[in-house]
Backbone as a chain_set.jsonl record, in Angstrom:
{"seq": "MVGRRTNGLSGCLRSHGPVGLRDYAIARCLLIWVYAVTSTYLTLESIDWRRAILTISGTKSKRIQQLPLPASTGEAVAQYLRQGRPQTTSRRLFVRHRAPLDTPLSVPAIRNSMNRAFVRCGLRDQFCNTHVLRRTMATQLQRAGVSVKEIADVLRHKSLDTAYSYARVDVEQLRAMALPWPGSPS", "coords": {"N": [[-36.298, -102.532, 42.067], [-37.174, -103.582, 39.61], [-36.293, -101.576, 37.86], [-33.495, -101.868, 38.068], [-33.139, -104.298, 36.8], [-33.817, -103.681, 34.14], [-31.792, -101.857, 33.603], [-29.609, -103.589, 33.652], [-30.223, -105.083, 31.408], [-29.972, -103.121, 29.431], [-27.196, -102.665, 29.512], [-26.238, -105.181, 28.656], [-27.257, -105.329, 26.043], [-25.998, -103.208, 24.703], [-23.418, -104.068, 24.239], [-22.994, -105.787, 22.097], [-22.264, -105.52, 19.237], [-23.455, -104.671, 15.857], [-26.052, -105.902, 15.778], [-26.642, -105.866, 18.465], [-26.751, -103.08, 18.881], [-29.01, -102.516, 17.355], [-30.923, -104.081, 18.738], [-30.858, -102.846, 21.231], [-31.829, -100.286, 20.57], [-34.391, -101.02, 19.752], [-35.338, -102.067, 22.193], [-35.332, -99.718, 23.751], [-37.333, -98.299, 22.416], [-39.51, -100.006, 22.847], [-39.607, -99.911, 25.6], [-40.47, -97.346, 26.166], [-42.825, -96.437, 24.513], [-43.742, -97.956, 22.369], [-45.36, -100.684, 20.884], [-44.458, -104.07, 20.039], [-45.555, -104.767, 17.546], [-46.058, -102.24, 16.489], [-43.496, -101.221, 16.208], [-42.588, -102.471, 13.952], [-43.634, -100.985, 11.912], [-42.354, -98.567, 11.968], [-40.585, -96.058, 10.267], [-37.775, -94.533, 8.578], [-38.608, -91.966, 8.22], [-40.324, -91.611, 10.307], [-39.277, -90.322, 12.46], [-38.845, -87.144, 13.723], [-36.195, -85.428, 14.03], [-35.352, -82.845, 14.717], [-37.435, -81.739, 16.247], [-37.702, -83.695, 18.137], [-39.666, -85.783, 17.992], [-41.699, -88.613, 17.542], [-43.515, -90.119, 15.022], [-46.198, -92.203, 14.866], [-47.774, -94.546, 12.904], [-50.054, -96.777, 11.18], [-51.071, -98.458, 13.079], [-53.3, -100.628, 15.003], [-55.383, -99.026, 15.796], [-55.646, -97.262, 13.793], [-54.945, -94.65, 13.954], [-52.928, -91.733, 13.587], [-50.248, -90.888, 15.482], [-48.378, -88.558, 17.369], [-45.562, -88.611, 19.319], [-43.449, -87.802, 22.122], [-39.916, -88.0, 21.713], [-37.767, -89.403, 23.748], [-34.537, -88.333, 24.884], [-32.597, -90.348, 25.454], [-33.624, -92.539, 24.077], [-33.698, -91.559, 21.457], [-30.936, -91.195, 21.098], [-30.074, -93.873, 21.188], [-31.36, -94.93, 18.912], [-30.244, -93.293, 16.919], [-27.522, -94.007, 17.144], [-27.675, -96.688, 16.365], [-28.529, -96.305, 13.7], [-26.309, -94.958, 12.615], [-24.097, -96.635, 13.172], [-24.808, -99.357, 13.203], [-26.884, -100.254, 11.503], [-27.456, -102.14, 8.597], [-26.459, -101.593, 5.138], [-29.133, -100.791, 3.13], [-32.062, -100.661, 1.055], [-34.452, -100.398, 2.196], [-36.936, -98.454, 3.828], [-37.852, -98.867, 6.314], [-37.324, -98.71, 9.81], [-36.175, -100.696, 11.527], [-34.366, -103.381, 10.476], [-33.538, -106.575, 8.991], [-30.441, -108.234, 9.737], [-29.261, -110.18, 8.397], [-29.317, -111.845, 5.245], [-32.477, -111.854, 3.641], [-31.485, -108.525, 3.419], [-33.022, -106.25, 2.893], [-35.392, -106.595, 4.115], [-37.809, -105.7, 6.464], [-37.842, -106.083, 10.066], [-39.961, -108.55, 11.428], [-42.843, -108.903, 13.619], [-42.588, -111.327, 15.197], [-39.787, -111.606, 14.937], [-38.827, -109.34, 16.254], [-39.766, -109.82, 18.839], [-38.345, -112.207, 19.333], [-35.704, -111.248, 19.245], [-35.638, -109.672, 21.54], [-36.18, -111.637, 23.472], [-33.88, -113.259, 23.185], [-32.025, -111.411, 24.053], [-32.811, -111.138, 26.74], [-32.082, -113.677, 27.679], [-29.271, -113.62, 27.189], [-28.57, -111.685, 29.032], [-29.037, -112.898, 31.384], [-31.603, -112.736, 32.38], [-33.803, -114.212, 31.763], [-35.527, -115.63, 33.448], [-36.973, -113.62, 34.724], [-37.983, -111.981, 32.696], [-40.151, -112.51, 30.036], [-41.447, -111.641, 27.827], [-42.061, -108.931, 25.488], [-43.754, -107.021, 26.516], [-43.154, -106.618, 29.164], [-41.324, -104.593, 29.283], [-42.801, -102.273, 28.779], [-44.459, -102.371, 31.015], [-42.557, -102.027, 32.991], [-41.741, -99.383, 32.474], [-44.154, -98.043, 33.055], [-44.383, -98.592, 35.78], [-42.089, -97.307, 36.758], [-42.721, -94.662, 36.12], [-44.963, -94.346, 37.754], [-43.764, -94.586, 40.297], [-42.321, -92.265, 40.242], [-44.224, -90.43, 40.712], [-46.022, -89.758, 38.733], [-49.234, -89.212, 37.338], [-51.938, -91.601, 36.894], [-53.474, -91.061, 34.657], [-51.661, -89.624, 33.064], [-49.78, -91.644, 32.679], [-51.346, -93.45, 31.227], [-51.687, -91.911, 28.921], [-49.019, -91.773, 27.961], [-48.552, -94.472, 27.444], [-50.401, -94.819, 25.527], [-53.017, -95.703, 26.068], [-56.504, -95.929, 26.034], [-58.198, -96.485, 28.128], [-58.2, -95.968, 31.611], [-58.185, -98.096, 33.337], [-56.715, -100.052, 32.009], [-54.199, -98.865, 32.053], [-53.788, -98.908, 34.819], [-53.358, -101.634, 35.184], [-50.864, -101.907, 34.098], [-49.172, -100.278, 35.618], [-47.685, -101.312, 38.254], [-48.193, -102.029, 41.719], [-45.957, -100.889, 44.165], [-44.812, -102.894, 46.403], [-42.861, -102.931, 48.437], [-42.523, -100.214, 48.975], [-45.078, -99.632, 49.911], [-45.078, -101.181, 52.264], [-43.216, -99.784, 53.796], [-44.623, -97.483, 54.283], [-46.804, -98.295, 55.69], [-48.774, -98.303, 58.634], [-48.224, -99.58, 61.957], [-50.114, -102.396, 63.064], [-52.735, -101.985, 65.407], [-51.912, -102.916, 68.698], [-50.023, -104.747, 67.897], [-46.621, -106.063, 68.044], [-44.786, -104.429, 66.615]], "CA": [[-35.77, -103.798, 41.586], [-37.471, -103.686, 38.191], [-35.409, -100.66, 37.165], [-32.16, -102.444, 37.996], [-33.128, -105.346, 35.79], [-33.776, -103.088, 32.807], [-30.462, -101.302, 33.418], [-28.772, -104.718, 33.279], [-30.561, -105.4, 30.033], [-29.366, -102.088, 28.598], [-25.767, -102.93, 29.439], [-26.012, -106.371, 27.83], [-27.568, -105.048, 24.645], [-25.039, -102.268, 24.131], [-22.099, -104.646, 24.04], [-23.012, -106.889, 21.132], [-22.127, -105.15, 17.838], [-24.579, -104.076, 15.128], [-27.333, -106.47, 16.22], [-26.843, -105.338, 19.808], [-27.2, -101.69, 18.739], [-30.404, -102.582, 16.903], [-31.761, -104.607, 19.813], [-30.948, -101.828, 22.27], [-32.747, -99.259, 20.062], [-35.737, -101.61, 19.831], [-35.711, -102.128, 23.609], [-35.649, -98.354, 24.182], [-38.654, -97.975, 21.857], [-40.513, -100.813, 23.555], [-39.658, -99.459, 26.984], [-41.168, -96.077, 26.285], [-44.196, -96.305, 24.035], [-44.041, -98.662, 21.124], [-45.595, -102.121, 20.922], [-43.642, -104.798, 19.065], [-46.17, -104.668, 16.226], [-45.892, -100.873, 16.011], [-42.108, -100.984, 15.828], [-42.366, -102.973, 12.591], [-44.092, -99.964, 10.975], [-41.54, -97.362, 12.041], [-39.723, -95.81, 9.119], [-36.789, -93.471, 8.788], [-39.361, -90.713, 8.256], [-41.143, -91.555, 11.524], [-38.613, -89.517, 13.49], [-38.529, -85.738, 13.481], [-35.046, -85.249, 14.905], [-35.264, -81.454, 15.186], [-38.448, -81.506, 17.282], [-37.684, -84.858, 19.028], [-41.015, -86.353, 17.938], [-41.878, -89.844, 16.787], [-44.857, -90.256, 14.466], [-46.584, -93.608, 14.764], [-48.947, -94.808, 12.062], [-50.165, -98.186, 10.843], [-51.464, -99.237, 14.253], [-54.645, -101.187, 14.908], [-56.375, -97.961, 15.999], [-55.662, -96.501, 12.528], [-54.659, -93.247, 14.242], [-51.558, -91.264, 13.495], [-49.947, -90.263, 16.761], [-47.061, -87.975, 17.542], [-45.138, -88.804, 20.695], [-42.104, -87.282, 22.379], [-38.79, -88.92, 21.567], [-36.811, -89.135, 24.826], [-33.158, -88.201, 24.407], [-31.889, -91.637, 25.516], [-34.132, -93.39, 22.998], [-33.187, -90.962, 20.227], [-29.504, -91.505, 21.003], [-29.931, -95.293, 20.862], [-31.764, -95.098, 17.514], [-29.235, -92.63, 16.084], [-26.309, -94.833, 17.147], [-27.965, -97.842, 15.505], [-28.552, -95.874, 12.296], [-24.962, -94.587, 12.182], [-23.059, -97.643, 13.368], [-25.24, -100.746, 13.206], [-27.862, -100.618, 10.468], [-26.797, -102.526, 7.342], [-26.854, -100.878, 3.93], [-30.387, -101.352, 2.638], [-32.967, -99.71, 0.41], [-35.682, -100.354, 2.991], [-37.165, -97.242, 4.623], [-38.227, -99.286, 7.662], [-36.273, -98.401, 10.767], [-35.496, -101.9, 12.003], [-34.269, -104.346, 9.38], [-32.753, -107.786, 9.224], [-28.992, -108.099, 9.594], [-28.859, -111.283, 7.532], [-30.086, -111.842, 4.0], [-32.488, -110.661, 2.784], [-31.29, -107.322, 4.22], [-34.045, -105.237, 2.635], [-36.618, -107.022, 4.777], [-37.964, -105.176, 7.831], [-38.088, -107.098, 11.089], [-41.36, -108.896, 11.704], [-43.163, -108.918, 15.041], [-41.889, -112.436, 15.863], [-38.342, -111.347, 14.964], [-38.588, -108.362, 17.317], [-39.944, -110.532, 20.113], [-37.226, -113.134, 19.491], [-34.478, -110.503, 19.557], [-35.716, -109.294, 22.948], [-36.047, -112.849, 24.284], [-32.462, -113.622, 23.165], [-31.337, -110.443, 24.918], [-33.118, -111.5, 28.126], [-31.254, -114.845, 27.983], [-27.884, -113.147, 27.242], [-28.381, -110.87, 30.23], [-29.371, -113.678, 32.568], [-32.893, -112.258, 32.882], [-34.875, -115.014, 31.176], [-36.501, -116.016, 34.476], [-37.801, -112.469, 35.07], [-38.607, -111.389, 31.508], [-40.492, -113.536, 29.053], [-42.079, -111.038, 26.657], [-41.712, -107.525, 25.298], [-44.643, -106.151, 27.292], [-42.559, -106.324, 30.468], [-40.635, -103.307, 29.181], [-43.831, -101.238, 28.958], [-44.868, -102.434, 32.418], [-41.463, -101.425, 33.752], [-41.829, -97.932, 32.318], [-45.323, -97.569, 33.792], [-44.058, -98.661, 37.207], [-41.13, -96.241, 37.048], [-43.46, -93.401, 36.09], [-45.789, -94.312, 38.959], [-42.856, -94.311, 41.419], [-41.884, -90.871, 40.133], [-45.354, -89.577, 41.058], [-46.813, -89.417, 37.55], [-50.622, -89.659, 37.492], [-52.348, -92.721, 36.044], [-53.92, -90.467, 33.385], [-50.463, -89.35, 32.27], [-49.217, -92.948, 32.292], [-52.206, -93.947, 30.145], [-51.36, -91.136, 27.717], [-47.707, -92.195, 27.473], [-48.687, -95.831, 26.915], [-51.434, -94.751, 24.49], [-54.198, -96.464, 26.483], [-57.732, -95.138, 26.165], [-58.805, -96.792, 29.414], [-57.342, -95.873, 32.786], [-58.086, -99.437, 33.912], [-55.596, -100.713, 31.344], [-52.976, -98.258, 32.593], [-53.625, -99.422, 36.177], [-52.793, -102.983, 35.132], [-49.453, -101.794, 33.752], [-48.453, -99.638, 36.719], [-47.759, -102.231, 39.392], [-48.039, -101.474, 43.058], [-44.643, -101.107, 44.763], [-45.128, -103.499, 47.695], [-41.864, -102.497, 49.424], [-42.838, -98.837, 49.338], [-46.285, -99.699, 50.739], [-44.695, -101.684, 53.59], [-42.535, -98.71, 54.511], [-45.603, -96.465, 54.639], [-47.885, -98.882, 56.488], [-48.755, -98.103, 60.079], [-48.318, -100.863, 62.66], [-51.458, -102.806, 63.474], [-52.918, -101.719, 66.859], [-51.684, -104.059, 69.567], [-48.951, -105.619, 67.392], [-45.34, -105.717, 68.661], [-43.994, -103.391, 65.929]], "C": [[-36.0, -103.942, 40.091], [-36.536, -102.803, 37.385], [-34.007, -101.214, 37.026], [-32.088, -103.531, 36.943], [-33.075, -104.754, 34.396], [-32.441, -102.417, 32.564], [-29.482, -102.397, 33.038], [-29.0, -105.115, 31.842], [-29.907, -104.396, 29.091], [-27.886, -102.35, 28.422], [-25.448, -104.121, 28.555], [-26.221, -106.069, 26.353], [-26.519, -104.17, 23.988], [-23.738, -102.927, 23.721], [-22.027, -105.716, 22.955], [-23.083, -106.444, 19.67], [-23.373, -104.588, 17.201], [-25.945, -104.603, 15.56], [-27.652, -105.981, 17.631], [-27.311, -103.897, 19.785], [-28.66, -101.646, 18.309], [-31.314, -103.017, 18.038], [-31.918, -103.589, 20.938], [-31.911, -100.711, 21.837], [-34.191, -99.764, 20.113], [-36.209, -101.628, 21.286], [-36.076, -100.75, 24.13], [-37.035, -97.953, 23.662], [-39.751, -98.741, 22.581], [-40.684, -100.344, 24.992], [-40.523, -98.218, 27.126], [-42.606, -96.18, 25.794], [-44.586, -97.161, 22.864], [-44.255, -100.147, 21.385], [-44.7, -102.787, 19.882], [-44.228, -104.66, 17.662], [-45.985, -103.263, 15.647], [-44.477, -100.635, 15.537], [-41.797, -101.518, 14.44], [-42.776, -101.946, 11.543], [-43.251, -98.693, 11.001], [-40.634, -97.256, 10.819], [-38.7, -94.744, 9.47], [-37.478, -92.116, 8.887], [-40.234, -90.568, 9.504], [-40.556, -90.622, 12.579], [-38.34, -88.109, 12.977], [-37.433, -85.389, 14.485], [-34.984, -83.843, 15.485], [-36.235, -81.182, 16.341], [-38.516, -82.629, 18.314], [-39.087, -85.459, 19.156], [-40.994, -87.607, 17.073], [-43.317, -89.894, 16.305], [-45.131, -91.734, 14.254], [-47.843, -93.703, 13.913], [-48.968, -96.302, 11.759], [-50.55, -99.059, 12.021], [-52.883, -99.753, 14.092], [-55.722, -100.129, 15.106], [-56.528, -97.091, 14.755], [-55.424, -95.004, 12.749], [-53.193, -92.959, 13.979], [-51.298, -90.492, 14.773], [-48.533, -89.71, 16.752], [-46.723, -88.031, 19.026], [-43.75, -88.212, 20.895], [-41.059, -88.379, 22.219], [-37.789, -88.6, 22.676], [-35.379, -89.152, 24.287], [-32.441, -89.546, 24.396], [-32.35, -92.59, 24.416], [-33.641, -92.87, 21.654], [-31.717, -91.265, 20.016], [-29.279, -92.959, 20.613], [-30.287, -95.551, 19.398], [-30.716, -94.488, 16.586], [-27.954, -93.457, 16.018], [-26.494, -96.073, 16.277], [-27.92, -97.435, 14.037], [-27.149, -95.574, 11.781], [-23.987, -95.759, 12.189], [-23.511, -99.091, 13.205], [-26.12, -101.165, 12.047], [-27.139, -100.977, 9.178], [-27.261, -101.64, 6.185], [-28.085, -101.569, 3.351], [-31.192, -100.268, 1.944], [-34.276, -99.57, 1.184], [-35.749, -99.053, 3.774], [-37.609, -97.591, 6.036], [-37.036, -99.089, 8.585], [-35.472, -99.638, 11.159], [-35.548, -102.984, 10.934], [-33.433, -105.545, 9.807], [-31.273, -107.489, 9.027], [-28.397, -109.281, 8.831], [-29.759, -111.238, 6.304], [-31.475, -112.425, 4.245], [-32.495, -109.372, 3.628], [-32.374, -106.268, 4.019], [-35.376, -105.56, 3.308], [-36.699, -106.412, 6.18], [-38.179, -106.329, 8.808], [-39.579, -107.309, 11.254], [-41.586, -108.836, 13.218], [-42.493, -110.106, 15.741], [-40.377, -112.212, 15.942], [-37.992, -110.351, 16.065], [-38.727, -109.033, 18.679], [-38.783, -111.485, 20.37], [-35.935, -112.41, 19.841], [-34.481, -110.075, 21.024], [-35.57, -110.518, 23.851], [-34.596, -113.335, 24.317], [-31.663, -112.686, 24.071], [-31.587, -110.768, 26.393], [-32.243, -112.686, 28.563], [-29.795, -114.421, 28.133], [-27.591, -112.414, 28.541], [-28.7, -111.628, 31.514], [-30.705, -113.293, 33.182], [-34.072, -113.077, 32.357], [-35.934, -115.397, 32.204], [-37.443, -114.872, 34.834], [-38.582, -111.934, 33.882], [-38.915, -112.479, 30.5], [-41.225, -112.96, 27.845], [-41.749, -109.55, 26.604], [-42.591, -106.587, 26.114], [-44.063, -105.797, 28.661], [-41.83, -104.985, 30.437], [-41.612, -102.149, 29.357], [-44.307, -101.206, 30.415], [-43.808, -101.788, 33.311], [-41.532, -99.908, 33.675], [-43.005, -97.377, 33.12], [-45.046, -97.56, 35.289], [-43.09, -97.553, 37.587], [-41.81, -94.874, 37.046], [-44.309, -93.251, 37.353], [-44.932, -93.978, 40.178], [-42.391, -92.859, 41.425], [-43.027, -89.904, 40.412], [-46.197, -89.134, 39.882], [-48.222, -89.983, 37.723], [-50.934, -90.815, 36.536], [-52.823, -92.208, 34.691], [-52.719, -90.187, 32.476], [-49.786, -90.64, 31.814], [-50.023, -93.538, 31.149], [-51.893, -93.214, 28.845], [-50.034, -91.581, 27.116], [-47.795, -93.575, 26.825], [-49.733, -95.936, 25.798], [-52.62, -95.669, 24.808], [-55.387, -95.524, 26.598], [-58.328, -95.301, 27.553], [-57.79, -96.65, 30.545], [-57.171, -97.236, 33.451], [-56.92, -100.21, 33.299], [-54.282, -100.17, 31.883], [-52.718, -98.747, 34.012], [-52.977, -100.806, 36.159], [-51.316, -102.958, 34.772], [-48.633, -101.231, 34.902], [-48.644, -100.482, 37.97], [-47.576, -101.49, 40.712], [-46.649, -101.844, 43.577], [-44.859, -101.584, 46.197], [-44.146, -103.034, 48.765], [-42.149, -101.072, 49.893], [-44.093, -98.788, 50.217], [-45.956, -100.174, 52.155], [-44.061, -100.579, 54.425], [-43.519, -97.655, 54.998], [-46.675, -96.977, 55.598], [-47.685, -98.604, 57.978], [-48.826, -99.45, 60.774], [-49.768, -101.14, 63.07], [-51.603, -102.557, 64.982], [-52.75, -103.0, 67.664], [-50.581, -104.997, 69.088], [-47.622, -105.163, 67.99], [-44.564, -104.633, 67.912], [-44.83, -102.338, 65.297]], "O": [[-35.103, -104.382, 39.372], [-36.035, -103.221, 36.342], [-33.383, -101.053, 35.977], [-31.072, -103.665, 36.262], [-32.357, -105.272, 33.541], [-31.975, -102.397, 31.424], [-28.61, -102.178, 32.197], [-28.052, -105.451, 31.132], [-29.348, -104.781, 28.064], [-27.368, -102.268, 27.308], [-24.489, -104.08, 27.785], [-25.441, -106.51, 25.509], [-26.187, -104.376, 22.821], [-23.012, -102.363, 22.902], [-21.063, -106.481, 22.917], [-23.913, -106.967, 18.927], [-24.257, -104.084, 17.895], [-26.893, -103.829, 15.693], [-28.811, -105.714, 17.95], [-28.173, -103.515, 20.577], [-29.449, -100.852, 18.823], [-32.352, -102.402, 18.279], [-32.991, -103.48, 21.532], [-32.715, -100.242, 22.642], [-35.102, -99.02, 20.475], [-37.343, -101.249, 21.579], [-37.04, -100.619, 24.884], [-37.818, -97.338, 24.387], [-40.803, -98.181, 22.892], [-41.789, -100.379, 25.534], [-41.236, -98.069, 28.119], [-43.529, -96.022, 26.592], [-45.727, -97.068, 22.409], [-43.43, -100.795, 22.031], [-44.238, -102.132, 18.947], [-43.49, -104.46, 16.697], [-45.777, -103.115, 14.443], [-44.269, -99.917, 14.558], [-40.841, -101.068, 13.808], [-42.32, -102.019, 10.402], [-43.418, -97.828, 10.141], [-40.007, -98.228, 10.398], [-38.762, -94.134, 10.537], [-36.982, -91.217, 9.566], [-40.82, -89.508, 9.728], [-41.262, -90.184, 13.487], [-37.698, -87.913, 11.946], [-37.714, -85.091, 15.646], [-34.598, -83.674, 16.642], [-35.896, -80.48, 17.294], [-39.293, -82.545, 19.264], [-39.619, -85.621, 20.253], [-40.359, -87.651, 16.02], [-44.243, -89.728, 17.099], [-44.391, -92.425, 13.553], [-48.841, -93.03, 14.169], [-48.005, -97.01, 12.052], [-50.374, -100.276, 11.97], [-53.589, -99.368, 13.16], [-56.849, -100.301, 14.642], [-57.444, -96.272, 14.678], [-55.665, -94.191, 11.858], [-52.333, -93.826, 14.129], [-52.028, -89.56, 15.11], [-47.614, -90.316, 16.201], [-47.485, -87.567, 19.874], [-42.964, -88.128, 19.951], [-41.3, -89.539, 22.553], [-37.038, -87.631, 22.564], [-35.059, -89.891, 23.355], [-31.746, -89.86, 23.43], [-31.551, -93.361, 23.886], [-33.213, -93.651, 20.805], [-31.291, -91.557, 18.899], [-28.4, -93.256, 19.804], [-29.593, -96.307, 18.717], [-30.344, -95.095, 15.583], [-27.363, -93.594, 14.947], [-25.588, -96.464, 15.542], [-27.336, -98.143, 13.216], [-26.829, -95.896, 10.637], [-23.14, -95.863, 11.302], [-22.666, -99.977, 13.08], [-26.098, -102.329, 11.648], [-26.299, -100.211, 8.707], [-28.322, -101.018, 6.25], [-28.079, -102.776, 3.113], [-31.015, -99.082, 2.225], [-35.106, -98.721, 0.861], [-34.744, -98.597, 4.32], [-37.732, -96.7, 6.877], [-35.886, -99.278, 8.188], [-34.241, -99.627, 11.127], [-36.62, -103.443, 10.54], [-32.735, -105.53, 10.82], [-30.9, -106.609, 8.251], [-27.183, -109.369, 8.646], [-30.841, -110.652, 6.34], [-31.615, -113.396, 4.988], [-33.394, -109.159, 4.442], [-32.611, -105.464, 4.92], [-36.371, -104.869, 3.09], [-35.786, -106.578, 6.988], [-38.637, -107.406, 8.428], [-40.362, -106.359, 11.223], [-40.636, -108.732, 13.995], [-41.879, -109.913, 16.791], [-39.754, -112.597, 16.931], [-36.971, -110.503, 16.736], [-37.897, -108.832, 19.566], [-38.287, -111.568, 21.493], [-35.15, -112.905, 20.65], [-33.44, -110.109, 21.68], [-34.907, -110.446, 24.885], [-34.123, -113.777, 25.364], [-30.742, -113.115, 24.767], [-30.668, -110.68, 27.207], [-31.724, -112.699, 29.68], [-29.14, -114.814, 29.098], [-26.491, -112.513, 29.084], [-28.639, -111.061, 32.606], [-30.919, -113.5, 34.376], [-35.223, -112.662, 32.5], [-37.116, -115.48, 31.87], [-38.591, -115.114, 35.209], [-39.717, -111.482, 34.036], [-38.046, -113.277, 30.15], [-41.588, -113.703, 26.932], [-41.222, -108.986, 27.562], [-42.191, -105.453, 26.375], [-44.441, -104.785, 29.25], [-41.731, -104.313, 31.464], [-41.289, -101.157, 30.009], [-44.529, -100.133, 30.976], [-44.134, -101.088, 34.27], [-41.397, -99.223, 34.69], [-42.869, -96.354, 33.791], [-45.433, -96.624, 35.989], [-43.252, -96.923, 38.632], [-41.502, -94.026, 37.883], [-44.37, -92.175, 37.947], [-45.339, -93.166, 41.009], [-42.102, -92.294, 42.48], [-42.835, -88.689, 40.359], [-47.011, -88.22, 40.019], [-48.386, -91.106, 38.201], [-50.28, -90.981, 35.506], [-52.594, -92.862, 33.673], [-52.752, -90.472, 31.279], [-49.278, -90.719, 30.695], [-49.45, -94.073, 30.2], [-51.84, -93.832, 27.782], [-49.928, -91.75, 25.901], [-47.187, -93.818, 25.783], [-49.923, -96.998, 25.206], [-53.157, -96.33, 23.919], [-55.285, -94.449, 27.191], [-58.902, -94.357, 28.097], [-56.666, -97.145, 30.452], [-56.135, -97.505, 34.059], [-56.22, -100.941, 34.0], [-53.353, -100.934, 32.141], [-51.568, -98.978, 34.386], [-52.146, -101.117, 37.013], [-50.585, -103.891, 35.106], [-47.507, -101.673, 35.131], [-49.658, -100.366, 38.658], [-46.894, -100.468, 40.79], [-46.219, -102.989, 43.44], [-45.064, -100.773, 47.1], [-44.556, -102.767, 49.895], [-42.027, -100.769, 51.08], [-44.163, -97.997, 51.158], [-46.486, -99.642, 53.13], [-44.339, -100.455, 55.618], [-43.278, -97.005, 56.015], [-47.369, -96.189, 56.24], [-46.57, -98.665, 58.498], [-49.428, -100.382, 60.24], [-50.532, -100.226, 63.377], [-50.697, -102.879, 65.75], [-53.357, -104.028, 67.362], [-50.232, -105.945, 69.791], [-47.494, -104.009, 68.401], [-43.739, -103.962, 68.532], [-44.297, -101.409, 64.69]]}, "num_chains": 1, "name": "protein.A"}
């Protein structure tokens, strides 16, 4: 169910011009591994297109991290850069589409763009912040059989307990696996 909601979000974002291309690229980054605050630090140089690697720096941990750039996320970012990003001297990846154009998006602007997208897609009741995208990814990875350690690595969590809180239990899948209670009718 969670996956279907994010697919609906993807469809809504893709259909709204340059800002939609930007918002979709941001959503792809947030879905995979980037916090809203981290996405404000991404620059054009953060992406190694040949090796499909994203370099993240400027985070609260003060670490420089290299992460895989999934093809779908790379395609969304590339499409935004080619068709949606306004002419600007800013080296930041995500910039404003209204004056002043040379200004990178702030954390509140990124959160607001995602919240507007949730409303446009009719998902405001289910999604109320950008972290839901990271939780969705963790749940999808868990459903695919990925270990909690690997999920923690993808989400850049030091603690497995934090990763556990992101990877939600699939209640429907548990029900299907549950054995009937002894003496119960089913």
